[in-house]
N, CA, C and O atoms as a GROMACS GRO file, in nm:
protein
  360
    1MET      N    1   3.058  -1.883  -0.996
    1MET     CA    2   2.944  -1.944  -0.928
    1MET      C    3   3.000  -2.034  -0.819
    1MET      O    4   3.093  -2.111  -0.842
    2ASN      N    5   2.941  -2.023  -0.699
    2ASN     CA    6   2.991  -2.106  -0.590
    2ASN      C    7   2.932  -2.247  -0.600
    2ASN      O    8   2.829  -2.268  -0.664
    3LEU      N    9   2.998  -2.341  -0.538
    3LEU     CA   10   2.960  -2.483  -0.549
    3LEU      C   11   2.818  -2.511  -0.499
    3LEU      O   12   2.744  -2.581  -0.568
    4PRO      N   13   2.776  -2.461  -0.381
    4PRO     CA   14   2.638  -2.490  -0.337
    4PRO      C   15   2.534  -2.440  -0.437
    4PRO      O   16   2.432  -2.506  -0.460
    5LEU      N   17   2.558  -2.324  -0.494
    5LEU     CA   18   2.462  -2.272  -0.592
    5LEU      C   19   2.461  -2.360  -0.716
    5LEU      O   20   2.354  -2.389  -0.770
    6ALA      N   21   2.578  -2.404  -0.761
    6ALA     CA   22   2.586  -2.491  -0.879
    6ALA      C   23   2.510  -2.621  -0.854
    6ALA      O   24   2.437  -2.669  -0.940
    7ILE      N   25   2.527  -2.677  -0.736
    7ILE     CA   26   2.456  -2.800  -0.700
    7ILE      C   27   2.305  -2.775  -0.698
    7ILE      O   28   2.227  -2.855  -0.747
    8PHE      N   29   2.266  -2.661  -0.639
    8PHE     CA   30   2.124  -2.628  -0.633
    8PHE      C   31   2.067  -2.612  -0.774
    8PHE      O   32   1.958  -2.662  -0.802
    9LEU      N   33   2.139  -2.544  -0.862
    9LEU     CA   34   2.090  -2.524  -0.998
    9LEU      C   35   2.078  -2.657  -1.072
    9LEU      O   36   1.983  -2.677  -1.148
   10LEU      N   37   2.173  -2.746  -1.051
   10LEU     CA   38   2.163  -2.878  -1.113
   10LEU      C   39   2.042  -2.954  -1.060
   10LEU      O   40   1.970  -3.018  -1.137
   11SER      N   41   2.019  -2.946  -0.930
   11SER     CA   42   1.904  -3.016  -0.873
   11SER      C   43   1.775  -2.950  -0.919
   11SER      O   44   1.672  -3.017  -0.931
   12ALA      N   45   1.779  -2.821  -0.946
   12ALA     CA   46   1.659  -2.751  -0.994
   12ALA      C   47   1.615  -2.808  -1.128
   12ALA      O   48   1.496  -2.821  -1.154
   13LYS      N   49   1.711  -2.843  -1.211
   13LYS     CA   50   1.677  -2.901  -1.341
   13LYS      C   51   1.615  -3.039  -1.322
   13LYS      O   52   1.524  -3.077  -1.396
   14ILE      N   53   1.664  -3.111  -1.226
   14ILE     CA   54   1.614  -3.247  -1.203
   14ILE      C   55   1.475  -3.242  -1.140
   14ILE      O   56   1.387  -3.318  -1.180
   15TYR      N   57   1.454  -3.154  -1.044
   15TYR     CA   58   1.329  -3.151  -0.969
   15TYR      C   59   1.233  -3.040  -1.013
   15TYR      O   60   1.131  -3.017  -0.947
   16SER      N   61   1.264  -2.971  -1.120
   16SER     CA   62   1.178  -2.864  -1.172
   16SER      C   63   1.145  -2.758  -1.067
   16SER      O   64   1.028  -2.727  -1.044
   17VAL      N   65   1.247  -2.704  -1.005
   17VAL     CA   66   1.228  -2.599  -0.906
   17VAL      C   67   1.183  -2.472  -0.979
   17VAL      O   68   1.232  -2.442  -1.088
   18SER      N   69   1.092  -2.400  -0.920
   18SER     CA   70   1.038  -2.280  -0.984
   18SER      C   71   1.139  -2.166  -0.980
   18SER      O   72   1.236  -2.168  -0.904
   19THR      N   73   1.115  -2.068  -1.063
   19THR     CA   74   1.200  -1.950  -1.067
   19THR      C   75   1.202  -1.881  -0.931
   19THR      O   76   1.307  -1.834  -0.887
   20ILE      N   77   1.087  -1.875  -0.865
   20ILE     CA   78   1.080  -1.809  -0.734
   20ILE      C   79   1.170  -1.880  -0.634
   20ILE      O   80   1.232  -1.816  -0.549
   21ASP      N   81   1.177  -2.013  -0.643
   21ASP     CA   82   1.266  -2.088  -0.554
   21ASP      C   83   1.412  -2.056  -0.584
   21ASP      O   84   1.493  -2.043  -0.492
   22LEU      N   85   1.445  -2.043  -0.711
   22LEU     CA   86   1.582  -2.008  -0.748
   22LEU      C   87   1.619  -1.869  -0.696
   22LEU      O   88   1.728  -1.849  -0.643
   23ILE      N   89   1.528  -1.775  -0.710
   23ILE     CA   90   1.552  -1.640  -0.661
   23ILE      C   91   1.570  -1.641  -0.509
   23ILE      O   92   1.660  -1.576  -0.455
   24TYR      N   93   1.484  -1.715  -0.441
   24TYR     CA   94   1.491  -1.724  -0.296
   24TYR      C   95   1.624  -1.782  -0.250
   24TYR      O   96   1.688  -1.729  -0.160
   25GLU      N   97   1.665  -1.891  -0.312
   25GLU     CA   98   1.791  -1.955  -0.272
   25GLU      C   99   1.909  -1.862  -0.294
   25GLU      O  100   1.999  -1.855  -0.210
   26LYS      N  101   1.910  -1.792  -0.406
   26LYS     CA  102   2.020  -1.700  -0.435
   26LYS      C  103   2.017  -1.582  -0.339
   26LYS      O  104   2.122  -1.539  -0.290
   27ALA      N  105   1.897  -1.528  -0.312
   27ALA     CA  106   1.885  -1.414  -0.222
   27ALA      C  107   1.929  -1.447  -0.080
   27ALA      O  108   1.981  -1.360  -0.010
   28LYS      N  109   1.907  -1.571  -0.037
   28LYS     CA  110   1.948  -1.610   0.099
   28LYS      C  111   2.098  -1.599   0.119
   28LYS      O  112   2.144  -1.580   0.231
   29THR      N  113   2.174  -1.609   0.010
   29THR     CA  114   2.320  -1.605   0.022
   29THR      C  115   2.375  -1.463   0.024
   29THR      O  116   2.493  -1.443   0.052
   30LEU      N  117   2.290  -1.364  -0.005
   30LEU     CA  118   2.336  -1.226  -0.011
   30LEU      C  119   2.340  -1.162   0.127
   30LEU      O  120   2.261  -1.198   0.214
   31PRO      N  121   2.431  -1.066   0.147
   31PRO     CA  122   2.428  -0.990   0.273
   31PRO      C  123   2.301  -0.905   0.280
   31PRO      O  124   2.240  -0.877   0.177
   32GLY      N  125   2.263  -0.865   0.399
   32GLY     CA  126   2.138  -0.793   0.422
   32GLY      C  127   2.117  -0.672   0.332
   32GLY      O  128   2.007  -0.652   0.281
   33LYS      N  129   2.222  -0.591   0.313
   33LYS     CA  130   2.208  -0.472   0.230
   33LYS      C  131   2.174  -0.509   0.086
   33LYS      O  132   2.091  -0.444   0.023
   34LEU      N  133   2.238  -0.612   0.034
   34LEU     CA  134   2.207  -0.656  -0.102
   34LEU      C  135   2.070  -0.722  -0.110
   34LEU      O  136   2.004  -0.713  -0.213
   35GLN      N  137   2.026  -0.788  -0.005
   35GLN     CA  138   1.890  -0.842  -0.002
   35GLN      C  139   1.789  -0.728  -0.012
   35GLN      O  140   1.689  -0.739  -0.083
   36SER      N  141   1.815  -0.619   0.060
   36SER     CA  142   1.726  -0.503   0.053
   36SER      C  143   1.726  -0.443  -0.088
   36SER      O  144   1.621  -0.403  -0.138
   37GLU      N  145   1.843  -0.438  -0.150
   37GLU     CA  146   1.852  -0.386  -0.286
   37GLU      C  147   1.776  -0.477  -0.383
   37GLU      O  148   1.707  -0.428  -0.473
   38ALA      N  149   1.789  -0.608  -0.365
   38ALA     CA  150   1.717  -0.703  -0.451
   38ALA      C  151   1.566  -0.687  -0.432
   38ALA      O  152   1.490  -0.692  -0.528
   39LEU      N  153   1.523  -0.668  -0.308
   39LEU     CA  154   1.381  -0.647  -0.282
   39LEU      C  155   1.333  -0.519  -0.350
   39LEU      O  156   1.224  -0.516  -0.407
   40GLY      N  157   1.413  -0.414  -0.344
   40GLY     CA  158   1.379  -0.290  -0.412
   40GLY      C  159   1.363  -0.310  -0.561
   40GLY      O  160   1.273  -0.252  -0.623
   41PHE      N  161   1.450  -0.392  -0.620
   41PHE     CA  162   1.440  -0.419  -0.763
   41PHE      C  163   1.313  -0.497  -0.796
   41PHE      O  164   1.247  -0.469  -0.895
   42VAL      N  165   1.279  -0.595  -0.713
   42VAL     CA  166   1.156  -0.672  -0.734
   42VAL      C  167   1.034  -0.581  -0.723
   42VAL      O  168   0.940  -0.593  -0.800
   43GLU      N  169   1.037  -0.489  -0.626
   43GLU     CA  170   0.925  -0.394  -0.612
   43GLU      C  171   0.917  -0.302  -0.734
   43GLU      O  172   0.808  -0.269  -0.779
   44TYR      N  173   1.033  -0.261  -0.787
   44TYR     CA  174   1.035  -0.180  -0.908
   44TYR      C  175   0.971  -0.256  -1.024
   44TYR      O  176   0.890  -0.200  -1.099
   45LEU      N  177   1.006  -0.384  -1.039
   45LEU     CA  178   0.949  -0.464  -1.147
   45LEU      C  179   0.797  -0.474  -1.132
   45LEU      O  180   0.724  -0.470  -1.231
   46ASP      N  181   0.751  -0.488  -1.009
   46ASP     CA  182   0.607  -0.496  -0.984
   46ASP      C  183   0.538  -0.365  -1.021
   46ASP      O  184   0.432  -0.367  -1.084
   47ARG      N  185   0.598  -0.252  -0.983
   47ARG     CA  186   0.540  -0.122  -1.019
   47ARG      C  187   0.539  -0.103  -1.171
   47ARG      O  188   0.443  -0.050  -1.226
   48ARG      N  189   0.645  -0.146  -1.238
   48ARG     CA  190   0.653  -0.133  -1.383
   48ARG      C  191   0.544  -0.217  -1.450
   48ARG      O  192   0.481  -0.173  -1.547
   49ARG      N  193   0.524  -0.337  -1.400
   49ARG     CA  194   0.420  -0.424  -1.455
   49ARG      C  195   0.281  -0.361  -1.436
   49ARG      O  196   0.198  -0.363  -1.526
   50ALA      N  197   0.259  -0.307  -1.317
   50ALA     CA  198   0.130  -0.243  -1.289
   50ALA      C  199   0.110  -0.121  -1.379
   50ALA      O  200   0.000  -0.097  -1.428
   51ALA      N  201   0.216  -0.043  -1.400
   51ALA     CA  202   0.206   0.076  -1.486
   51ALA      C  203   0.176   0.035  -1.630
   51ALA      O  204   0.099   0.101  -1.699
   52GLN      N  205   0.237  -0.072  -1.676
   52GLN     CA  206   0.211  -0.119  -1.812
   52GLN      C  207   0.067  -0.166  -1.826
   52GLN      O  208   0.002  -0.141  -1.928
   53ALA      N  209   0.017  -0.234  -1.725
   53ALA     CA  210  -0.122  -0.280  -1.728
   53ALA      C  211  -0.217  -0.161  -1.729
   53ALA      O  212  -0.316  -0.160  -1.802
   54GLU      N  213  -0.187  -0.060  -1.648
   54GLU     CA  214  -0.271   0.060  -1.644
   54GLU      C  215  -0.267   0.132  -1.778
   54GLU      O  216  -0.370   0.180  -1.826
   55ALA      N  217  -0.150   0.142  -1.838
   55ALA     CA  218  -0.139   0.208  -1.969
   55ALA      C  219  -0.222   0.133  -2.073
   55ALA      O  220  -0.286   0.196  -2.158
   56GLY      N  221  -0.222   0.002  -2.066
   56GLY     CA  222  -0.303  -0.078  -2.158
   56GLY      C  223  -0.451  -0.052  -2.139
   56GLY      O  224  -0.526  -0.046  -2.236
   57GLU      N  225  -0.493  -0.037  -2.013
   57GLU     CA  226  -0.634  -0.008  -1.985
   57GLU      C  227  -0.672   0.129  -2.042
   57GLU      O  228  -0.779   0.145  -2.099
   58TRP      N  229  -0.584   0.228  -2.024
   58TRP     CA  230  -0.612   0.361  -2.079
   58TRP      C  231  -0.618   0.359  -2.231
   58TRP      O  232  -0.702   0.426  -2.291
   59GLN      N  233  -0.531   0.280  -2.294
   59GLN     CA  234  -0.534   0.269  -2.441
   59GLN      C  235  -0.665   0.207  -2.488
   59GLN      O  236  -0.724   0.253  -2.586
   60ARG      N  237  -0.710   0.102  -2.418
   60ARG     CA  238  -0.838   0.040  -2.454
   60ARG      C  239  -0.954   0.140  -2.438
   60ARG      O  240  -1.042   0.147  -2.523
   61LEU      N  241  -0.952   0.215  -2.329
   61LEU     CA  242  -1.056   0.315  -2.306
   61LEU      C  243  -1.052   0.423  -2.414
   61LEU      O  244  -1.156   0.465  -2.464
   62SER      N  245  -0.934   0.466  -2.450
   62SER     CA  246  -0.920   0.568  -2.554
   62SER      C  247  -0.974   0.519  -2.687
   62SER      O  248  -1.046   0.591  -2.756
   63ARG      N  249  -0.940   0.396  -2.724
   63ARG     CA  250  -0.991   0.339  -2.850
   63ARG      C  251  -1.143   0.327  -2.846
   63ARG      O  252  -1.211   0.357  -2.944
   64ALA      N  253  -1.196   0.283  -2.732
   64ALA     CA  254  -1.342   0.269  -2.720
   64ALA      C  255  -1.410   0.405  -2.729
   64ALA      O  256  -1.515   0.418  -2.792
   65THR      N  257  -1.351   0.505  -2.667
   65THR     CA  258  -1.410   0.639  -2.671
   65THR      C  259  -1.406   0.695  -2.812
   65THR      O  260  -1.503   0.754  -2.859
   66GLN      N  261  -1.294   0.677  -2.880
   66GLN     CA  262  -1.280   0.728  -3.017
   66GLN      C  263  -1.372   0.656  -3.114
   66GLN      O  264  -1.407   0.710  -3.219
   67ALA      N  265  -1.411   0.536  -3.081
   67ALA     CA  266  -1.499   0.459  -3.169
   67ALA      C  267  -1.646   0.497  -3.151
   67ALA      O  268  -1.730   0.458  -3.231
   68MET      N  269  -1.676   0.573  -3.048
   68MET     CA  270  -1.816   0.614  -3.025
   68MET      C  271  -1.861   0.708  -3.136
   68MET      O  272  -1.784   0.792  -3.181
   69PRO      N  273  -1.985   0.694  -3.181
   69PRO     CA  274  -2.034   0.778  -3.292
   69PRO      C  275  -2.021   0.928  -3.265
   69PRO      O  276  -1.985   1.003  -3.355
   70ALA      N  277  -2.049   0.972  -3.145
   70ALA     CA  278  -2.041   1.115  -3.114
   70ALA      C  279  -1.899   1.167  -3.129
   70ALA      O  280  -1.878   1.280  -3.174
   71ALA      N  281  -1.801   1.086  -3.092
   71ALA     CA  282  -1.662   1.128  -3.101
   71ALA      C  283  -1.616   1.137  -3.246
   71ALA      O  284  -1.528   1.217  -3.278
   72GLN      N  285  -1.673   1.058  -3.332
   72GLN     CA  286  -1.632   1.059  -3.472
   72GLN      C  287  -1.684   1.182  -3.545
   72GLN      O  288  -1.630   1.218  -3.650
   73ARG      N  289  -1.786   1.248  -3.492
   73ARG     CA  290  -1.843   1.366  -3.558
   73ARG      C  291  -1.777   1.496  -3.513
   73ARG      O  292  -1.801   1.600  -3.574
   74ILE      N  293  -1.695   1.493  -3.411
   74ILE     CA  294  -1.632   1.614  -3.360
   74ILE      C  295  -1.510   1.647  -3.445
   74ILE      O  296  -1.423   1.562  -3.467
   75THR      N  297  -1.505   1.771  -3.492
   75THR     CA  298  -1.392   1.815  -3.574
   75THR      C  299  -1.298   1.900  -3.491
   75THR      O  300  -1.331   1.942  -3.380
   76ASP      N  301  -1.180   1.926  -3.546
   76ASP     CA  302  -1.086   2.015  -3.479
   76ASP      C  303  -1.146   2.154  -3.462
   76ASP      O  304  -1.122   2.222  -3.362
   77ALA      N  305  -1.225   2.197  -3.559
   77ALA     CA  306  -1.289   2.328  -3.550
   77ALA      C  307  -1.390   2.331  -3.436
   77ALA      O  308  -1.403   2.432  -3.366
   78ASP      N  309  -1.462   2.221  -3.416
   78ASP     CA  310  -1.557   2.212  -3.304
   78ASP      C  311  -1.483   2.226  -3.171
   78ASP      O  312  -1.527   2.296  -3.080
   79ILE      N  313  -1.371   2.158  -3.161
   79ILE     CA  314  -1.293   2.162  -3.037
   79ILE      C  315  -1.240   2.303  -3.014
   79ILE      O  316  -1.249   2.356  -2.903
   80ALA      N  317  -1.187   2.366  -3.119
   80ALA     CA  318  -1.135   2.502  -3.106
   80ALA      C  319  -1.245   2.599  -3.065
   80ALA      O  320  -1.222   2.686  -2.982
   81ALA      N  321  -1.365   2.584  -3.121
   81ALA     CA  322  -1.477   2.670  -3.085
   81ALA      C  323  -1.517   2.650  -2.940
   81ALA      O  324  -1.549   2.747  -2.871
   82GLU      N  325  -1.517   2.527  -2.894
   82GLU     CA  326  -1.551   2.496  -2.754
   82GLU      C  327  -1.449   2.560  -2.660
   82GLU      O  328  -1.487   2.616  -2.557
   83ILE      N  329  -1.323   2.550  -2.693
   83ILE     CA  330  -1.218   2.611  -2.610
   83ILE      C  331  -1.233   2.763  -2.608
   83ILE      O  332  -1.223   2.825  -2.502
   84ALA      N  333  -1.258   2.822  -2.724
   84ALA     CA  334  -1.274   2.967  -2.732
   84ALA      C  335  -1.394   3.013  -2.650
   84ALA      O  336  -1.387   3.115  -2.582
   85ALA      N  337  -1.503   2.940  -2.656
   85ALA     CA  338  -1.622   2.974  -2.580
   85ALA      C  339  -1.595   2.965  -2.430
   85ALA      O  340  -1.640   3.050  -2.353
   86TYR      N  341  -1.523   2.862  -2.390
   86TYR     CA  342  -1.489   2.847  -2.248
   86TYR      C  343  -1.403   2.963  -2.200
   86TYR      O  344  -1.427   3.020  -2.094
   87ARG      N  345  -1.303   2.996  -2.279
   87ARG     CA  346  -1.214   3.106  -2.244
   87ARG      C  347  -1.288   3.240  -2.240
   87ARG      O  348  -1.252   3.329  -2.164
   88ALA      N  349  -1.390   3.255  -2.323
   88ALA     CA  350  -1.469   3.379  -2.325
   88ALA      C  351  -1.572   3.382  -2.213
   88ALA      O  352  -1.641   3.482  -2.194
   89GLY      N  353  -1.581   3.273  -2.139
   89GLY     CA  354  -1.673   3.267  -2.025
   89GLY      C  355  -1.816   3.234  -2.065
   89GLY      O  356  -1.910   3.265  -1.992
   90LYS      N  357  -1.833   3.173  -2.179
   90LYS     CA  358  -1.969   3.139  -2.225
   90LYS      C  359  -2.007   3.001  -2.182
   90LYS      O  360  -2.118   2.955  -2.211
   0.00000   0.00000   0.00000
């Protein structure tokens, strides 16, 4: 760890600097190519967070759909018959 960063980290503890400030200060010291790589990683984290949120929404929708009375009465045989009828063009 270089001395300016160590001093900054110590001051961060004293002044309660946010994580975003720490990331910013560290990123400023990187060469341009590594800054671009760091930005790519942050964008990846954002996409991953969004995907997790979307997956959670789909899970909630699935549970709500399965809890509906009509869905509870459908059997595997009903589904198979529906598929067979569709395939037969009915």
